KEDOGU-499216 format. One record per residue: residue number from 1; chain; x, y, z of N, C-alpha, C in turn. Coordinates in steps of 0.001 Angstrom, whole numbers, plus 500000, padded with zeros to 6 digits. Each point is the difference from the previous one (the first is absolute). Layout:
# residues N
R,NUM,A,X,Y,Z,X,Y,Z,X,Y,Z
...
This chain:
# residues 342
R,1,A,271083,142820,494884,499960,501502,500129,500359,500906,500717
R,2,A,500898,501221,499980,500274,500482,501229,499440,501675,500135
R,3,A,499484,500345,501158,499322,501188,500352,500817,501088,499228
R,4,A,499616,501126,499264,500630,501134,500525,500807,500646,501135
R,5,A,501219,500033,499989,500623,500235,501214,499548,501300,500974
R,6,A,499609,501125,499304,499622,500992,500902,498633,499781,500754
R,7,A,498999,499505,499312,498891,499378,500915,500037,499041,500909
R,8,A,500953,498916,499680,500330,499013,500902,500773,500638,501301
R,9,A,500878,500720,499979,500921,500315,500946,499244,501030,500957
R,10,A,499207,501050,499298,498907,500894,500739,499088,499672,500881
R,11,A,499667,498824,499422,498761,499514,500698,500328,499216,501078
R,12,A,500908,498976,499852,500789,499149,500950,500302,501151,501089
R,13,A,500526,501143,500127,500835,500617,500754,498605,500756,500897
R,14,A,498995,500172,499296,498752,501037,500446,498896,499143,500305
R,15,A,499584,498544,499754,498992,499278,499917,499462,500056,501500
R,16,A,501211,499609,501212,499312,500014,501049,499279,501174,500524
R,17,A,500374,501409,499407,499394,501298,500432,498823,499907,499500
R,18,A,499737,499739,499104,498882,500444,499040,498841,499297,499459
R,19,A,500778,498521,499928,498641,498951,499126,500247,498635,500968
R,20,A,500663,500102,501149,499845,499154,500703,498777,499187,500287
R,21,A,499579,498431,499824,498704,499367,500498,500498,499127,500985
R,22,A,499089,499982,500910,500051,498925,501084,498915,500676,500733
R,23,A,499778,498820,501131,498693,500191,501067,500746,501153,501074
R,24,A,499320,500952,500027,500202,500726,500835,498542,500594,500900
R,25,A,500453,500716,501473,498801,500225,500645,500044,501636,499927
R,26,A,498831,500518,500767,499980,501475,499909,499746,500726,501404
R,27,A,501511,499501,500502,500005,501004,501668,499617,501333,500250
R,28,A,500622,500680,498797,499718,501446,500222,498450,500248,499995
R,29,A,499513,499377,499035,498269,500424,499578,499408,499569,501699
R,30,A,500298,498934,500430,499577,499483,501197,499724,501050,501198
R,31,A,501163,500888,499724,500116,501155,501192,499190,501287,499577
R,32,A,499266,499734,498614,499350,501184,500185,498575,500293,500568
R,33,A,499691,501561,500262,499020,500280,500926,498650,500382,499176
R,34,A,499085,499126,500258,498770,500236,499094,499397,501578,500217
R,35,A,499958,500405,498559,499401,501397,500117,498390,500121,500479
R,36,A,500148,501444,500879,498788,500059,500503,498958,500474,499075
R,37,A,498820,499782,500316,498682,500381,499220,499923,501083,499652
R,38,A,499528,500522,498836,500058,501250,499604,498284,500624,499907
R,39,A,499484,500476,500887,498312,500272,499608,499944,500744,498947
R,40,A,499122,499632,498961,499698,500176,498667,501127,500256,499160
R,41,A,500892,499032,500211,501121,499811,498732,499552,499834,498860
R,42,A,500633,500738,499013,499547,499919,498389,500659,498483,499841
R,43,A,499205,499521,498842,500626,498801,499505,501419,499841,499222
R,44,A,500611,498905,500100,501379,499828,499280,499422,499596,498842
R,45,A,500819,500247,498768,499840,499130,498745,501453,499788,499538
R,46,A,500177,498397,499906,501302,499758,499933,500210,499749,498345
R,47,A,500740,500477,499082,499906,499712,498702,501173,498771,499588
R,48,A,499339,499082,499246,500803,499027,499759,500277,499824,498432
R,49,A,501238,500301,499478,500195,500310,498577,499843,498663,498909
R,50,A,499251,499261,500257,499514,498969,499208,498904,499378,500321
R,51,A,499696,498895,499183,498624,499613,499733,499604,499053,501061
R,52,A,498838,499782,500355,499495,499302,501302,500499,498639,499506
R,53,A,500157,499015,501574,500482,498977,499984,501389,499451,499570
R,54,A,500882,501128,500185,501193,499803,499663,500844,499885,501404
R,55,A,500937,499597,500112,500926,499798,500935,499972,501268,500975
R,56,A,500010,501213,499479,500295,501024,500679,498578,500482,500776
R,57,A,498931,499854,498846,498931,500267,500320,499409,498934,501153
R,58,A,500251,498999,500013,499364,498661,500996,500771,500539,501326
R,59,A,501520,500192,499830,500601,500337,501471,499551,500993,500581
R,60,A,499593,501071,499411,499466,501269,500465,498513,499735,500646
R,61,A,499185,499443,499493,498628,499612,500247,500301,498789,501238
R,62,A,500911,499400,500113,500013,499106,501386,500108,500924,500952
R,63,A,500785,501243,499647,500317,500769,501376,499423,501024,500324
R,64,A,498540,499941,499275,499618,501520,500188,499007,499996,501469
R,65,A,499617,498715,500297,499224,499929,501346,501309,500366,501202
R,66,A,501024,499220,500223,500768,500224,500936,500489,501678,499897
R,67,A,500101,499992,498782,500400,501635,499869,499346,501257,500379
R,68,A,498441,499723,499710,499051,500655,500711,499818,499863,501084
R,69,A,500061,498787,500505,499910,499975,501705,501330,500675,500745
R,70,A,501090,500192,499171,500956,500535,500501,500088,501804,500162
R,71,A,499086,500263,499002,499849,501347,500033,498411,500495,500589
R,72,A,499720,499283,500939,498937,500515,500926,498873,499526,499072
R,73,A,499641,499090,499266,498724,499730,499365,500071,500882,498835
R,74,A,500966,500804,499595,499698,500996,498828,499609,498972,498596
R,75,A,498969,500538,499200,499782,499290,498873,501072,500048,498998
R,76,A,499920,499010,499359,501230,499651,498861,499246,499780,498490
R,77,A,500480,500502,498770,499559,499650,499013,501199,499371,499306
R,78,A,499692,499074,499373,500863,499806,498963,499832,500450,498609
R,79,A,500765,500496,499032,499854,500546,498720,500989,499459,499085
R,80,A,499830,499012,499085,500471,499745,499172,500087,500809,498483
R,81,A,501429,500614,500010,500224,500924,498690,500893,499303,499138
R,82,A,499477,499111,499136,500958,499001,499305,500462,500595,498467
R,83,A,501275,499690,500094,500836,500520,498831,501031,499189,499697
R,84,A,500778,499682,498810,501025,499042,499968,500897,500823,500679
R,85,A,501332,499299,501104,500870,500595,500705,499395,500688,501237
R,86,A,498530,500338,500085,499510,500543,501083,500177,501413,499883
R,87,A,500553,500640,499091,499894,501451,499780,499121,500897,500513
R,88,A,498777,499609,499282,498774,500882,500418,499601,500401,501370
R,89,A,500160,498826,500796,499521,500017,501280,501125,500769,500992
R,90,A,501471,499840,499681,500923,500540,500707,499754,501630,499553
R,91,A,499696,500474,498772,499845,501297,499423,498765,500806,500911
R,92,A,498997,499007,500242,498843,500745,500586,500390,500098,501515
R,93,A,500583,499291,500649,500290,500271,501416,501378,500852,500129
R,94,A,500523,499976,499031,501244,501221,499842,499033,501569,500339
R,95,A,499034,499905,499090,499206,501265,499755,499297,500156,500911
R,96,A,499645,499359,501114,499053,500061,501030,500537,501173,501255
R,97,A,499226,500147,500625,499869,501100,501124,500965,499126,501263
R,98,A,501003,500368,500374,500626,499351,500996,499438,500061,501553
R,99,A,499054,499505,499885,499001,500034,501304,499745,498850,500894
R,100,A,500624,498818,499127,500052,498854,500663,498639,499220,500006
R,101,A,499453,500405,498862,498495,499286,499568,500107,499676,498889
R,102,A,501066,499912,499157,500393,499223,498949,501508,499334,500140
R,103,A,499794,498807,499771,501281,499428,500272,500408,499032,498688
R,104,A,501183,499391,500073,500257,498968,498729,500379,498643,500615
R,105,A,499786,499017,499723,500215,498562,500240,501010,499452,498782
R,106,A,500774,499915,499603,500743,499648,499098,501413,498844,500062
R,107,A,500538,499484,498860,501252,499253,500241,501039,500640,499400
R,108,A,500854,499282,499462,501684,500382,499462,499662,501027,499107
R,109,A,498914,500371,499172,500149,500991,498952,500344,501179,500367
R,110,A,499788,500697,501322,500678,501208,500251,501187,500021,500028
R,111,A,500672,499178,499986,501556,500031,499940,500394,499356,498496
R,112,A,499378,499409,499457,500330,499228,498461,499662,501209,498924
R,113,A,498660,500680,500200,499586,500888,498986,501260,501358,499950
R,114,A,500727,500237,500934,500993,501145,499718,501154,499389,499299
R,115,A,500360,498429,500271,500864,499372,499214,499987,500035,498742
R,116,A,498671,499534,499400,499753,500026,498391,500394,501288,499429
R,117,A,500052,501165,500806,500353,501232,499047,498916,500343,498983
R,118,A,498898,500012,500527,498405,500161,499039,499802,501119,500397
R,119,A,499234,500720,499261,499624,501504,500474,498652,500156,500402
R,120,A,499753,500446,501452,498691,499435,500705,499806,501793,500252
R,121,A,498357,499571,500522,499321,501188,500600,500335,500519,501114
R,122,A,501118,499240,500589,500428,500342,501811,501212,499103,499750
R,123,A,500663,500576,501051,501408,499636,500613,499607,498693,501111
R,124,A,500293,498860,499760,499819,498979,500917,500622,500389,501077
R,125,A,501343,500452,499848,500979,499959,501144,499887,501209,501030
R,126,A,499092,500924,499326,499944,501516,500812,498184,499993,500142
R,127,A,499100,499092,499703,498618,500377,499863,499283,499444,501365
R,128,A,500342,499221,500806,499481,499384,501004,500590,500299,501441
R,129,A,499200,499619,500967,500483,500267,501218,500255,498261,500620
R,130,A,500888,499710,500359,499984,498557,500316,499487,499417,501287
R,131,A,499138,498949,499971,499420,499699,501367,500262,498579,500858
R,132,A,500947,499361,499026,500649,498644,500306,499534,498969,499392
R,133,A,500946,498867,499440,499887,498794,499652,499190,499177,500830
R,134,A,499556,498844,499166,499116,499010,500914,500465,498546,499708
R,135,A,500196,499725,498837,500289,498533,499906,500785,500158,498359
R,136,A,500735,498647,500037,500689,499599,498589,499326,498551,499513
R,137,A,499902,499890,498733,499188,498954,499322,501366,499500,499107
R,138,A,500127,498459,499870,500678,499659,499100,499083,500099,498735
R,139,A,500622,499493,498682,499049,499491,499004,500357,498878,499158
R,140,A,499034,499862,499381,499859,498378,499173,500188,500149,498512
R,141,A,500591,498913,499648,499915,500134,498421,498847,499051,499714
R,142,A,499036,500568,498734,498902,499271,499828,499884,499612,498538
R,143,A,499566,499074,499735,499535,499966,498601,498530,499308,499554
R,144,A,499393,500334,498851,498659,499675,499769,499856,498474,500061
R,145,A,498670,499360,500146,499627,498977,500365,500446,499007,499008
R,146,A,499874,500299,498529,500320,499501,498764,501495,499833,499636
R,147,A,500826,500772,500713,501206,499921,499866,500837,498571,499899
R,148,A,500880,499894,499151,500612,498669,499623,500998,499613,501039
R,149,A,500543,500950,500435,501221,499863,501208,499198,499845,501237
R,150,A,500192,498688,500498,499398,499587,501421,501287,500129,501276
R,151,A,501166,500103,499621,500939,500237,500942,500690,501121,499981
R,152,A,500781,500474,500968,500867,501110,499819,500997,500045,498737
R,153,A,500708,499118,500235,500854,499530,498550,499375,500089,498953
R,154,A,498942,499567,499500,499465,500074,499045,499389,501417,499682
R,155,A,499759,500651,501033,499666,501429,499659,501105,500961,499740
R,156,A,501384,499523,500489,501019,500689,499949,500587,499797,498426
R,157,A,499823,498768,499887,500349,499432,498284,499144,500747,499228
R,158,A,498864,500156,500045,498979,500563,499054,500348,501546,499921
R,159,A,500265,500580,501247,500046,501553,500004,501162,500133,499304
R,160,A,501299,499299,499992,501080,499979,499248,500301,499935,498545
R,161,A,499085,498829,499797,500092,499769,498361,498692,500624,499195
R,162,A,499315,500584,500403,498801,500538,499461,500339,501259,499400
R,163,A,499381,500678,498973,499943,501234,499291,499299,500813,501149
R,164,A,500908,501005,500885,499291,501094,501070,498719,500215,499353
R,165,A,499814,500530,498625,498698,500749,499847,498887,498928,500230
R,166,A,500257,498549,499985,498826,498796,500327,499677,499880,501138
R,167,A,500649,500663,500850,500017,499866,501634,498987,501040,500593
R,168,A,498560,499487,500185,499124,501568,500796,500373,499678,501231
R,169,A,500654,501258,500411,499889,500552,501354,499275,501117,500431
R,170,A,499210,499475,501179,499341,501181,500205,500117,500540,501537
R,171,A,500018,501138,500010,500339,500822,501392,498780,501194,500269
R,172,A,499924,500460,500938,499563,501100,500421,500383,501625,499708
R,173,A,500779,500041,499136,500507,501143,499353,501428,500362,500441
R,174,A,500465,500772,499148,501524,500213,500354,499969,500904,501382
R,175,A,500799,499472,500914,500316,500679,501665,499366,498903,501052
R,176,A,499096,499332,499243,499334,498675,501124,500945,498753,500251
R,177,A,499694,499536,500847,500934,498807,500747,499906,499119,498865
R,178,A,498803,499483,499044,500230,499092,499208,500867,500220,498696
R,179,A,499963,501555,499879,500998,500357,498649,501289,499883,500572
R,180,A,500604,500256,500961,501395,499769,500702,500064,498378,499842
R,181,A,499642,499304,500182,500120,498525,500201,499853,499134,498361
R,182,A,499292,501031,499526,500087,499620,498495,501216,500637,499429
R,183,A,500485,501069,500581,501472,500212,499289,500863,499272,500355
R,184,A,499942,499237,501158,500923,499248,500330,499940,498659,499134
R,185,A,498946,499405,499987,499804,498927,498943,500317,500402,498396
R,186,A,500018,500917,499755,500563,500613,498773,501578,499961,499857
R,187,A,500373,500607,501079,501558,499696,500198,500796,498730,500035
R,188,A,499161,499276,500853,500355,498465,500071,499988,499195,498809
R,189,A,499109,500287,499339,499832,499541,498524,500823,500740,498900
R,190,A,500319,501141,500203,500796,501028,499005,499000,500242,498821
R,191,A,499052,500058,500008,498887,500605,498988,499139,500852,500372
R,192,A,499232,501002,499160,498803,500585,500683,498842,499270,499520
R,193,A,498775,499748,500755,498753,499329,499655,499195,500964,499789
R,194,A,498792,499398,499710,498958,500667,499221,499322,500573,501280
R,195,A,499830,501451,500529,499571,500216,501134,498569,500406,499752
R,196,A,498992,499478,500911,498350,500813,500015,500069,500256,501531
R,197,A,499921,501427,500007,499721,500371,501728,498501,500386,500200
R,198,A,499552,499917,500871,498718,500061,500743,499867,501240,500973
R,199,A,498752,500317,500384,500012,500859,501247,500499,499511,501518
R,200,A,500264,498638,499978,499915,499360,501209,500567,498800,499816
R,201,A,500257,498874,500999,500568,498783,499998,498805,499117,499851
R,202,A,498899,500672,500499,498760,498989,500141,499257,499895,498310
R,203,A,500167,501070,499113,499317,499858,498678,501065,498671,499184
R,204,A,501501,500476,500684,501084,499347,499257,499609,498471,500395
R,205,A,499752,499572,501161,499849,498270,500587,499011,499864,499304
R,206,A,498827,500928,499713,498589,499197,499218,500660,499680,498212
R,207,A,500752,500752,499772,500425,499958,498372,500927,498632,500072
R,208,A,500896,500049,500993,500652,498543,500036,499291,498751,500303
R,209,A,498969,499920,500706,499094,499076,500316,499365,499540,498540
R,210,A,499891,501122,499414,498889,499429,498494,501161,499934,499069
R,211,A,501224,499830,500201,501074,499824,498851,499970,500914,499031
R,212,A,499833,501343,500695,500368,501142,498869,501129,500582,500049
R,213,A,500853,499532,500873,501306,500215,500093,500869,498708,500616
R,214,A,501382,500135,500252,500460,498876,500145,500936,499921,501459
R,215,A,500304,501363,500437,500698,499809,500977,499860,501343,500886
R,216,A,499955,499767,501350,499533,501030,501156,500839,499638,500921
R,217,A,500574,501168,500598,500697,499946,501476,498893,501060,500784
R,218,A,499793,499140,501292,498979,500494,500800,500363,499890,501273
R,219,A,499445,500823,501094,500368,500096,501154,499188,498597,501090
R,220,A,500644,499275,500804,499487,499059,500448,498532,500005,500607
R,221,A,499604,501156,500713,498376,500113,500338,499243,499871,498788
R,222,A,500113,500426,498623,499336,499592,499100,500029,498887,499354
R,223,A,501005,499164,500081,500612,499028,499274,499143,498418,500830
R,224,A,499988,500387,501466,499403,498722,500569,498972,499180,499627
R,225,A,498735,500849,500069,499167,499369,499300,499768,499241,498712
R,226,A,500384,500895,498764,499833,499396,498905,500992,499125,499844
R,227,A,501207,500023,500569,501355,498682,500074,499123,499109,500558
R,228,A,499272,499882,501288,499490,498995,500544,498866,499234,499034
R,229,A,499362,500723,499481,499147,499630,499241,500197,499387,498538
R,230,A,501370,499817,499619,500697,499890,498949,499329,500917,498590
R,231,A,499495,501245,500416,499739,500638,498868,501023,500401,499142
R,232,A,501141,500145,500770,501388,500397,499293,501042,499055,500267
R,233,A,501025,500072,499233,500883,499163,500276,501085,500745,501089
R,234,A,500783,499522,501120,500971,500626,500493,501418,499563,499672
R,235,A,500888,500716,500032,501536,499668,499507,501084,500302,500896
R,236,A,499942,501256,500503,501160,500475,500837,499662,500938,501110
R,237,A,500802,499975,500864,499400,501136,501243,501627,501042,499678
R,238,A,499630,501141,500411,501225,501259,499984,500693,499892,501251
R,239,A,499767,499169,500853,500576,500150,501653,501573,499311,499487
R,240,A,500699,500026,501013,501223,499053,499977,499988,498990,500348
R,241,A,498913,499272,500826,499716,498546,500368,498695,499702,499785
R,242,A,499847,498709,499519,498394,499457,499874,499232,500404,500997
R,243,A,498746,499841,499899,499023,500038,501174,499444,498906,500096
R,244,A,499490,499709,501395,499517,498491,500335,498379,500103,500251
R,245,A,499471,501104,500000,498519,499906,500250,499447,499945,498676
R,246,A,498695,499246,500009,499429,499739,498656,499008,501646,499832
R,247,A,499998,500271,498336,500049,499136,499249,501571,500033,499097
R,248,A,500785,500710,500808,501435,500371,499485,500980,498951,499994
R,249,A,499550,499337,501204,501228,498750,500010,500165,499259,498750
R,250,A,501419,499326,499660,500013,499278,498799,500741,501203,498863
R,251,A,499505,501223,500236,500626,501049,498879,501228,500420,499936
R,252,A,501019,499794,498989,501064,500397,500387,500469,501709,500158
R,253,A,501267,500275,499939,500228,501564,499986,500446,500249,498778
R,254,A,499927,501188,499677,500434,500684,498708,501548,499902,499624
R,255,A,500618,500032,501525,501499,499912,500068,500258,498516,499372
R,256,A,499566,499218,500504,500149,498432,499469,499500,499868,498444
R,257,A,498788,500358,499816,499664,499715,498502,500983,500687,499263
R,258,A,500745,501334,499850,500673,500306,499235,501580,499920,500371
R,259,A,500407,499465,501083,501152,499918,500552,500758,501561,500176
R,260,A,499106,501107,500198,500485,501177,499810,499734,500641,501789
R,261,A,500715,500992,500223,499585,500625,501261,498649,500841,499793
R,262,A,498983,499880,500768,499030,500458,500108,499099,500056,501120
R,263,A,499663,501009,500690,498658,499793,501009,499244,501515,500022
R,264,A,498800,499785,499932,499002,501272,500017,498890,499869,500961
R,265,A,499949,501095,500892,498604,499943,500521,499564,501622,500110
R,266,A,498645,499657,499907,499322,501561,499535,499299,500426,501769
R,267,A,500341,501328,500140,499436,500553,501204,498688,500818,499805
R,268,A,499380,500289,500970,498609,500697,500177,500301,500961,501084
R,269,A,499479,501289,499921,500315,500863,500744,498767,500926,499800
R,270,A,499928,501186,501215,498988,501269,500275,500475,501229,499209
R,271,A,499331,500636,499326,500511,501329,499868,498917,501213,499947
R,272,A,500197,501345,499869,499322,500844,500099,500483,501176,499194
R,273,A,499323,500916,499812,500213,500972,498825,501105,501065,500933
R,274,A,501204,500219,499284,500772,501075,500911,499683,501016,500385
R,275,A,500626,500317,501376,499572,501166,500758,499102,499532,501123
R,276,A,499919,498640,500258,499206,499631,500955,500511,500377,501359
R,277,A,499028,500752,501122,500692,500375,501143,500562,498723,500725
R,278,A,501175,500444,500803,500549,499012,500853,499510,499189,500866
R,279,A,498932,500788,500636,499208,499243,501092,498959,499059,499411
R,280,A,499523,500312,498679,498972,499046,499294,500729,499070,499689
R,281,A,501255,500299,499332,500853,498713,499422,500364,499102,501072
R,282,A,500052,500421,501364,500706,499102,501066,498656,499173,500427
R,283,A,498749,500736,500187,498897,499420,500129,499651,498916,499308
R,284,A,499904,500214,498739,499872,498802,498821,501096,499040,500111
R,285,A,501353,500111,500210,501272,499039,500150,499307,499082,501071
R,286,A,499603,500459,501468,499948,499391,500765,498919,498932,499662
R,287,A,498571,500719,499353,499072,498844,499856,500566,499146,499125
R,288,A,500529,500274,498820,500555,498911,498964,500619,499050,500769
R,289,A,500788,500347,500821,501257,498906,500732,498718,499096,500903
R,290,A,499333,500514,500549,498966,499173,500654,499186,498992,499495
R,291,A,499576,500603,498662,499211,499011,499348,500884,499090,499228
R,292,A,501155,500246,499590,501072,499098,499435,500180,499123,500846
R,293,A,499825,500102,501530,500319,499119,500931,498772,499107,500378
R,294,A,498802,499963,499504,498463,499491,500434,500404,498530,499437
R,295,A,500126,499167,501513,499932,498411,499735,499377,499516,498720
R,296,A,499103,500300,499698,498893,499416,498811,500839,500489,498809
R,297,A,499980,500926,499754,500885,500734,498873,501375,499534,499666
R,298,A,500617,499858,500962,501365,499038,499942,499978,498787,499571
R,299,A,498854,499487,500629,500145,498264,499818,499335,499961,498578
R,300,A,499335,500917,499915,499428,499669,498142,501062,500376,498947
R,301,A,500585,500915,500067,501315,500353,499333,500796,499025,500086
R,302,A,500605,499558,500719,501000,499215,500301,499713,498430,499603
R,303,A,498865,499771,499969,499444,498699,499404,500020,500271,498396
R,304,A,500033,501095,499327,499993,500353,498368,501518,499963,499569
R,305,A,501103,499998,501161,501095,500006,499645,500773,501176,500266
R,306,A,499183,500791,500505,500638,501759,500171,501079,500036,501259
R,307,A,500577,500580,500263,500770,500806,500627,499636,501443,500808
R,308,A,500140,499701,501425,499457,501399,500362,501249,500973,500111
R,309,A,500051,501320,499916,501075,500764,500156,500457,500045,501635
R,310,A,501104,500263,500131,500202,500370,501272,501371,501282,499972
R,311,A,500118,500608,501055,500896,500724,500172,499751,501362,499855
R,312,A,500786,500433,499482,499994,501830,499666,499081,500315,498744
R,313,A,500047,498954,499150,498976,500296,498886,498633,499949,500412
R,314,A,499762,499727,501380,498415,500212,500169,500086,501490,500472
R,315,A,500701,501095,500042,499873,501049,500209,500348,501045,498983
R,316,A,498924,501089,500018,500398,500666,498884,501359,500604,499623
R,317,A,500910,500384,500592,501247,500290,499676,500932,498706,499320
R,318,A,499591,498848,500826,500672,498512,499439,499444,499996,498499
R,319,A,498943,499932,500190,499119,499890,498471,500512,500839,498890
R,320,A,500383,501285,500438,499940,501080,498709,501920,499483,499783
R,321,A,500733,499719,501207,501367,499741,499282,500447,498769,499407
R,322,A,498664,498936,500414,500399,498734,499126,499576,500340,498459
R,323,A,498860,500994,499931,499407,500089,498405,501261,501004,499276
R,324,A,500812,500737,500899,501136,500639,499396,501224,499144,499728
R,325,A,499996,499183,500887,501445,498809,499795,499614,499085,498709
R,326,A,498498,499587,499971,500072,498829,498993,499586,500621,498383
R,327,A,500020,501400,499704,499679,500521,498749,501185,499618,499146
R,328,A,501260,500266,500422,501217,499775,499311,499927,498614,499261
R,329,A,499734,499157,501209,500217,498554,499757,498876,499536,499106
R,330,A,498839,500631,499794,499006,499554,499135,500742,500493,498456
R,331,A,500201,501229,500180,500557,500573,498693,501385,498924,499239
R,332,A,500718,499517,500976,500905,499388,499791,499182,498256,499312
R,333,A,499008,499485,500561,499490,498935,499330,499425,500166,498943
R,334,A,499137,501399,499854,499241,500329,498828,501082,499885,498877
R,335,A,501123,500926,500066,501036,499977,498899,500345,498580,499324
R,336,A,500493,499178,501594,500424,498311,499387,499040,499210,499418
R,337,A,498880,500246,500439,498431,499107,499684,499921,500500,498126
R,338,A,500037,501486,499871,499642,500199,498636,501336,499856,499164
R,339,A,501409,499950,500446,501068,499779,499251,499866,498514,499587
R,340,A,499455,498829,501187,500233,498538,499551,498386,499771,499453
R,341,A,499321,500937,499661,498577,499653,498960,500404,500734,498647
R,342,A,501130,500560,499764,500092,500290,498490,500927,498886,498913
């Protein structure tokens, strides 16, 4: 079965620029200068637009200590505002005062939501000040523990031959990373599955463990523990090449599973409400880059299959340009995926 030409040619042409997965350092961030302590500095609240214990939430919480230190000891509170696709959390930050005290840490949904063409209470393309990307994470195709398919080939065969409405696909809502990966799966199987959305990938993972859904795509940080404990079945990675570290060693790639061109990684970054003062934006970016270079944080993330962002995307300008560049590509992928699921 061959991939639709527009998807294959465009993705192959641009993959190296926006979804390349590989081990990389953070040399730019190492050069960041610690922010000076601010006497009586007000605490910062960082909104995660998904439920607790999901990949975005876990990543931010691992970064809170080095980020607080880089900000001179400023207290940081993580606030989970869970909703499908992360829409409510994004809307809360978009409506907040641009004083540097309310920030957003989120994933690809900032670029994917505009590509879906749905009406939102804010414009994701124009509602935020960009503070820099931090890391990218590949995804893993998972199955419930009682699923009859035990290999990637058996899973592909099951997806291809089954009535789509008998395949229960879980995701974290339209616009989420798991939603995008699910769209790919539906396109590859050329059918629409029975979707169930959750206010985050953590509750979706719980449903998968309890055999309430059949399939879930999730990011490596969230997959590592349940996969190692054999609480779920692992089938394929969305990277271009297999991974050698446990528990991902032995998993094939989605490209090999379906003999189709496909690579996907999910990036995470920081945002503030639109209108943030340039000096505050620069100060926050410096602290974020320093925290992202913290050796303990980097080691923890790389052990989970995560790739640290480097280069211009660490800067507010590069971050914004990258978002603007990827939105048309997400629009193409969404249209192709929807067409394949019909």
